[in-house]
C-alpha positions as CSV (number, residue, x, y, z in Angstrom):
1,M,50.7,74.4,135.8
2,G,51.4,76.4,133.2
3,I,52.0,77.0,129.4
4,T,55.2,75.2,127.7
5,K,56.7,76.0,123.8
6,S,59.2,74.8,122.6
7,T,60.9,75.4,118.9
8,V,61.1,71.5,117.5
9,R,64.1,72.1,113.8
10,V,63.7,69.4,111.6
11,G,66.4,66.8,111.9
12,Q,66.4,68.2,116.2
13,K,66.3,65.6,118.6
14,P,64.8,66.6,121.9
15,T,67.7,66.1,125.0
16,K,66.8,63.3,127.2
17,E,65.8,65.7,129.5
18,Q,62.5,67.0,127.2
19,L,61.9,63.9,126.4
20,K,61.5,63.1,130.3
21,Q,59.2,66.3,130.8
22,I,57.0,64.4,127.8
23,R,56.0,61.5,129.3
24,E,55.6,62.8,133.1
25,I,53.4,65.1,130.9
26,A,51.8,61.9,129.4
27,K,50.2,60.9,131.8
28,K,48.6,63.7,133.4
29,P,44.6,63.6,132.8
30,I,43.5,66.8,130.7
31,H,41.5,69.2,131.9
32,Y,38.8,70.8,130.2
33,T,37.0,74.2,131.3
34,K,34.6,76.3,130.2
35,D,36.6,78.4,128.3
36,C,38.5,75.3,127.3
37,P,35.6,72.8,126.6
38,E,35.8,69.4,125.3
39,S,35.5,68.5,121.1
40,T,32.3,67.1,121.1
41,P,32.3,64.2,118.0
42,E,30.4,66.8,115.6
43,A,32.9,69.9,116.4
44,L,35.4,67.6,115.2
45,A,34.0,65.8,112.4
46,E,33.4,69.9,111.2
47,F,37.2,70.5,111.4
48,A,38.1,67.1,109.4
49,A,35.9,68.7,107.1
50,M,37.0,71.5,107.3
51,A,41.2,70.2,106.7
52,H,40.4,67.6,104.2
53,A,38.9,70.6,102.2
54,R,42.1,73.0,103.2
55,R,44.3,70.1,102.2
56,K,42.5,69.7,98.6
57,A,42.4,72.7,97.5
58,F,45.7,74.1,98.3
59,K,48.3,71.0,97.0
60,S,51.8,71.7,96.7
61,V,54.3,70.9,94.9
62,R,58.0,70.6,96.7
63,H,61.0,72.3,94.4
64,S,64.2,73.2,95.6
65,G,62.3,74.6,99.2
66,C,59.4,77.0,96.9
67,S,55.4,75.8,97.4
68,V,54.2,76.0,94.1
69,K,50.1,75.9,94.1
70,Q,48.5,74.1,91.8
71,G,44.9,75.2,90.6
């Protein structure tokens, strides 16, 4: 099975066929390889820390579709 890419727009609802595909794929196991190994708890903790730091550093205020970076 290959990789399938889809673009979903805000407010867009998936079709019945797309929902069926998602449900079928969700039942299948994840297959890890040497090129894409399962993440260790340490690596996941590092990713979480980076995401938290990024969110903290780049808080933004949205107004009329524009983002304003707060310092």
